[in-house]
Wavefront OBJ file of the C-alpha trace (Angstrom):
o trace
v -6.546 12.086 10.767
v -8.440 12.419 13.528
v -5.275 14.097 16.596
v -5.504 12.672 19.899
v -3.578 11.219 22.305
v -1.494 8.823 20.796
v -0.939 5.133 22.597
v 2.086 3.485 23.976
v 3.931 0.848 21.906
v 5.929 -1.621 24.646
v 9.665 -3.045 24.033
v 8.138 -5.724 22.314
v 6.616 -4.501 19.633
v 9.739 -2.059 19.125
v 12.331 -4.697 19.041
v 9.813 -6.543 16.426
v 9.879 -3.479 14.577
v 13.286 -3.834 14.282
v 13.522 -7.102 13.488
v 11.455 -6.525 10.216
v 13.427 -4.598 9.607
v 17.021 -6.664 9.719
v 14.703 -9.530 8.243
v 13.621 -6.874 4.990
v 17.223 -5.886 4.727
v 18.671 -9.092 4.398
v 16.044 -10.195 1.541
v 15.942 -6.805 -0.467
v 18.344 -6.310 -3.335
v 18.417 -3.042 -5.403
v 18.886 -2.402 -9.577
v 16.916 0.191 -11.576
v 13.049 -0.158 -12.821
v 13.065 2.987 -14.892
v 11.523 2.103 -18.423
v 10.057 -1.478 -17.848
v 6.370 -1.646 -17.653
v 4.558 -3.075 -14.349
v 4.967 -6.315 -14.293
v 1.165 -7.967 -14.875
v 0.844 -11.413 -13.300
v -2.739 -13.566 -14.745
v -2.859 -17.120 -12.957
v -5.025 -16.311 -10.603
v -4.645 -17.969 -7.083
v -7.036 -18.292 -4.469
v -7.817 -16.284 -0.976
v -5.810 -16.182 1.570
v -5.934 -15.389 5.633
v -2.469 -14.042 6.118
v 0.672 -13.022 4.630
v 2.249 -16.244 5.034
v -0.153 -18.211 3.018
v 0.345 -15.926 0.128
v 4.070 -16.344 0.357
v 3.780 -20.501 0.833
v 1.623 -19.966 -2.432
v 3.726 -17.599 -4.858
v 7.091 -20.448 -3.254
v 4.790 -23.617 -4.803
v 3.354 -22.040 -7.686
v 4.817 -18.406 -9.040
v 3.456 -15.106 -10.019
v 0.129 -15.790 -9.161
v -2.900 -13.004 -9.519
v -5.868 -12.289 -6.491
v -8.411 -14.019 -7.880
v -10.767 -12.424 -10.034
v -7.901 -9.601 -11.286
v -6.570 -8.935 -13.650
v -9.441 -9.818 -16.369
v -9.592 -7.427 -18.842
v -12.548 -9.017 -20.373
v -13.945 -7.628 -17.506
v -16.036 -4.040 -18.469
v -17.521 -1.968 -15.492
v -21.324 -1.280 -14.996
v -23.361 1.155 -14.197
v -22.843 0.955 -10.434
v -19.066 0.642 -10.564
v -18.093 2.713 -13.046
v -14.735 3.203 -12.218
v -12.031 -0.015 -12.266
v -10.209 -0.301 -9.238
v -6.435 -0.585 -9.208
v -4.639 -1.689 -6.424
v -0.636 -0.799 -5.766
v 0.947 -3.354 -3.297
v 3.659 -2.170 -0.936
v 7.364 -2.479 0.027
v 9.122 -5.805 -1.139
v 5.850 -7.105 -2.222
v 3.458 -8.607 -4.775
v -0.167 -7.904 -5.487
v -0.873 -11.464 -4.397
v 0.875 -10.843 -1.466
v -1.024 -7.518 -0.471
v -3.881 -8.024 -1.949
v -5.597 -11.727 -1.716
v -8.184 -10.585 0.459
v -9.202 -7.302 -0.497
v -8.910 -8.243 -4.212
v -11.428 -10.929 -4.252
v -13.752 -9.298 -2.390
v -13.901 -6.169 -4.465
v -14.110 -8.312 -7.531
v -17.524 -9.816 -5.534
v -19.024 -7.042 -4.920
v -19.530 -5.773 -8.481
v -15.949 -4.066 -9.400
v -13.418 -4.991 -12.128
v -9.885 -5.047 -10.721
v -6.206 -4.642 -11.855
v -3.038 -5.303 -9.483
v 0.079 -4.714 -11.420
v 3.620 -5.929 -10.394
v 5.442 -2.336 -9.489
v 9.087 -1.433 -8.894
v 10.830 -4.960 -9.583
v 14.155 -5.308 -10.750
v 14.754 -7.449 -13.524
v 14.134 -11.532 -12.383
v 13.163 -10.127 -9.889
v 10.386 -12.263 -7.327
v 9.390 -9.572 -5.194
v 8.671 -5.569 -6.386
v 8.104 -2.545 -4.915
v 12.268 -2.093 -4.450
v 12.825 0.406 -7.284
v 12.674 4.047 -7.868
v 9.201 5.381 -6.364
v 8.848 8.010 -9.322
v 9.650 5.074 -11.384
v 7.761 3.428 -10.055
v 5.001 5.778 -10.260
v 5.360 5.850 -13.816
v 4.875 2.730 -14.280
v 1.220 2.875 -12.497
v 0.770 5.550 -14.438
v 0.987 3.379 -18.336
v -0.665 0.357 -16.589
v -4.116 2.821 -15.599
v -3.895 3.962 -18.908
v -4.154 0.215 -20.371
v -6.775 -0.399 -17.834
v -8.936 2.766 -19.056
v -8.518 2.003 -22.512
v -8.675 -2.369 -22.812
v -11.990 -1.284 -19.683
v -13.719 1.098 -21.816
v -13.706 3.538 -18.628
v -13.137 6.919 -18.212
v -11.363 6.860 -14.815
v -10.312 4.138 -12.416
v -9.880 4.697 -8.757
v -6.795 4.130 -6.891
v -5.902 1.546 -3.681
v -2.737 1.857 -2.518
v -1.439 -0.023 0.819
v 1.699 1.623 2.480
v 4.089 2.680 -0.799
v 1.613 2.295 -3.143
v -0.200 4.902 -1.625
v 2.708 6.806 -1.997
v 3.322 6.059 -5.000
v -0.092 5.979 -6.851
v -0.471 9.849 -5.419
v 2.692 10.679 -7.103
v 1.082 9.479 -10.315
v -2.388 11.579 -9.068
v -0.509 14.583 -7.810
v 2.889 14.647 -10.248
v 2.407 12.883 -13.451
v -1.055 13.918 -14.245
v -2.641 11.487 -13.915
v -5.784 13.737 -12.134
v -7.868 13.557 -14.855
v -7.931 9.832 -14.655
v -8.807 8.880 -10.970
v -12.128 9.763 -9.657
v -10.932 8.094 -5.915
v -7.500 8.215 -4.651
v -7.260 5.780 -1.381
v -4.461 5.036 0.522
v -4.149 2.571 3.468
v -1.230 3.124 6.029
v -0.602 5.735 3.627
v 3.671 7.038 4.861
v 2.224 10.163 3.812
v 4.868 12.264 5.265
v 6.826 9.854 5.803
v 8.245 7.716 9.353
v 10.911 7.665 11.430
v 10.581 4.009 12.249
v 10.716 4.353 16.742
v 13.654 7.056 16.001
v 15.505 5.344 13.500
v 15.915 7.375 10.911
v 16.761 10.674 12.753
v 19.921 8.578 13.721
v 20.413 7.474 10.139
v 20.014 10.620 8.708
v 22.533 12.180 11.109
v 25.551 10.142 10.263
v 26.634 10.878 7.029
v 26.459 8.024 4.094
v 24.366 6.091 6.415
v 20.859 6.316 4.328
v 23.088 5.520 1.619
v 24.324 2.562 3.420
v 20.619 1.403 4.268
v 20.134 1.321 0.603
v 21.941 -0.712 -0.446
v 21.043 -3.981 1.906
v 17.408 -2.908 2.192
v 16.268 -0.916 -0.538
v 15.739 2.915 -2.448
v 12.686 2.858 -2.426
v 12.154 2.355 1.534
v 14.736 5.068 2.136
v 12.748 7.875 0.478
v 9.682 6.882 2.678
v 11.739 7.590 5.040
v 10.254 11.762 6.775
v 12.228 14.556 5.514
v 13.348 12.260 2.527
v 13.616 14.255 -1.019
v 11.408 12.141 -2.355
v 8.857 12.639 0.194
v 9.641 16.539 0.193
v 8.438 17.040 -3.460
v 5.634 14.328 -3.450
v 3.754 17.049 -1.206
v 5.448 20.302 -2.211
v 2.672 22.762 -2.887
v -0.190 20.604 -1.049
v -0.605 17.179 -0.748
v -3.491 17.135 -3.013
v -4.470 17.614 -6.102
v -8.347 19.194 -6.980
v -11.128 16.698 -8.586
v -9.786 13.470 -7.088
v -11.478 12.371 -3.984
v -8.575 11.310 -1.403
v -9.728 8.880 1.142
v -6.457 7.911 4.008
v -6.718 4.877 6.511
v -4.282 4.457 9.106
v -3.950 2.809 12.788
v -3.165 4.489 15.847
v -0.392 1.258 16.063
v 0.923 1.039 13.130
v 4.366 -0.567 13.170
v 6.500 1.056 10.720
v 4.851 4.601 10.153
v 5.533 7.002 13.065
v 4.186 9.660 14.554
v 1.057 8.418 13.410
v -0.562 12.297 12.270
v 2.081 11.268 8.943
v -0.230 9.083 7.798
v -2.529 11.722 7.249
v -3.180 14.053 4.449
v -4.177 17.223 5.055
v -4.806 18.978 2.162
v -8.387 20.386 1.100
v -11.098 18.045 1.104
v -9.339 14.673 2.233
v -10.854 12.304 4.235
v -8.832 10.420 7.318
v -10.027 7.934 8.644
v -8.410 6.004 12.422
v -9.345 2.662 12.572
v -9.321 3.114 16.146
v -11.805 5.350 16.085
v -14.521 3.104 14.593
v -13.784 0.600 16.540
v -11.426 0.531 19.823
v -10.628 -2.714 20.283
v -9.083 -3.492 16.730
v -5.349 -2.895 16.820
v -4.803 -3.389 13.794
v -1.314 -2.764 12.708
v 0.594 -1.860 9.496
v 1.289 -5.730 7.764
v -2.270 -6.873 9.691
v -4.521 -3.778 7.903
v -4.956 -6.038 4.338
v -6.200 -9.619 5.680
v -8.177 -7.617 8.396
v -11.991 -8.004 7.476
v -12.321 -4.726 8.693
v -10.900 -2.626 7.139
v -11.375 -5.109 4.040
v -15.304 -4.226 4.359
v -14.181 -0.137 5.351
v -12.757 -0.049 2.112
v -15.831 -1.401 0.765
v -17.548 1.662 1.954
v -15.512 3.961 0.616
v -15.293 2.886 -2.464
v -19.126 2.254 -2.654
v -20.510 4.069 -0.151
v -24.613 3.694 0.120
v -24.716 0.446 -0.533
v -21.663 -2.011 0.983
v -22.508 -2.558 4.746
v -21.365 -1.749 7.805
v -18.013 -3.139 8.937
v -17.775 -5.764 11.995
v -15.772 -4.789 14.821
v -14.396 -7.300 16.465
v -10.536 -7.372 19.350
v -7.810 -7.722 17.439
v -4.946 -8.253 19.168
v -1.602 -5.652 19.357
v 1.139 -7.359 17.197
v -1.496 -8.914 14.582
v 0.147 -11.045 11.656
v 3.810 -9.326 12.741
v 4.610 -13.454 13.243
v 3.028 -14.613 9.578
v 5.408 -11.274 7.861
v 8.870 -12.149 9.618
v 8.134 -15.769 8.387
v 7.096 -15.024 4.725
v 10.480 -12.885 4.845
v 12.619 -15.733 5.518
v 10.729 -18.272 3.556
l 1 2 3 4 5 6 7 8 9 10 11 12 13 14 15 16 17 18 19 20 21 22 23 24 25 26 27 28 29 30 31 32 33 34 35 36 37 38 39 40 41 42 43 44 45 46 47 48 49 50 51 52 53 54 55 56 57 58 59 60 61 62 63 64 65 66 67 68 69 70 71 72 73 74 75 76 77 78 79 80 81 82 83 84 85 86 87 88 89 90 91 92 93 94 95 96 97 98 99 100 101 102 103 104 105 106 107 108 109 110 111 112 113 114 115 116 117 118 119 120 121 122 123 124 125 126 127 128 129 130 131 132 133 134 135 136 137 138 139 140 141 142 143 144 145 146 147 148 149 150 151 152 153 154 155 156 157 158 159 160 161 162 163 164 165 166 167 168 169 170 171 172 173 174 175 176 177 178 179 180 181 182 183 184 185 186 187 188 189 190 191 192 193 194 195 196 197 198 199 200 201 202 203 204 205 206 207 208 209 210 211 212 213 214 215 216 217 218 219 220 221 222 223 224 225 226 227 228 229 230 231 232 233 234 235 236 237 238 239 240 241 242 243 244 245 246 247 248 249 250 251 252 253 254 255 256 257 258 259 260 261 262 263 264 265 266 267 268 269 270 271 272 273 274 275 276 277 278 279 280 281 282 283 284 285 286 287 288 289 290 291 292 293 294 295 296 297 298 299 300 301 302 303 304 305 306 307 308 309 310 311 312 313 314 315 316 317 318 319 320 321 322 323 324 325 326 327 328 329
């Protein structure tokens, strides 16, 4: 991501971020997902405009997948030979994070798949367990997609933790030969300090263990300087043969410093939303529901064919109230 002067963040946004962390701490429980396959929802849910709409629909209808996704009868065509596999973020689901982007990719002609990875037994929310186990789940799911579609490779798109999980699969679990393009939306590439809370916790013996019990192992593993993040980036954060792209926001509510989003390896392309559309102040949580990001992703996955995204103003903090309400619903 291009380096530049960071934008200031107001005290109210800082307080909101701490509030979000508190909400997350209340609603997540931990367990082990080692050896468990990813869950694959198949009942289609409608397109949503934000996380709250997706949460309400899931509460009423149970496990659902974004409209048009997880159709294992789909066969990739010559224009889009690689199926797209979407990986959601922490304490989330495929539908919660991809109910808008998933259908847009299907409408553009892609075969699209979205598992629920990293869930504790009996859980209705996912992405809470050991990131390494989740990466193995994603790898097994990719194998299934390739076997059933007849494709030679997939493109991976991960949001938040999903970016780290999919990159761990590509870089550390031998997935590179099966992946043509990797895209990270709001990728915690080098972890986050979350407005300085992480360094404080790291300085207090046992604090991160306590934090893991009230949030999740996956959340703690993505802190800047954690053993998992160091292992993920050890030896270089990219590997040959895969095209890497990150899309990040200079006002991300969860990943600070901003430069921690960017990949530093050879051949990586790092895109900052505000470099293309300065008045779009989409942050971390709203990214998967922002139309500009949705269309930008299409240009990354289908260069030369997708229309240019339309730049319109987006207010700072958009989507955060919906996330908080959804977390308490």
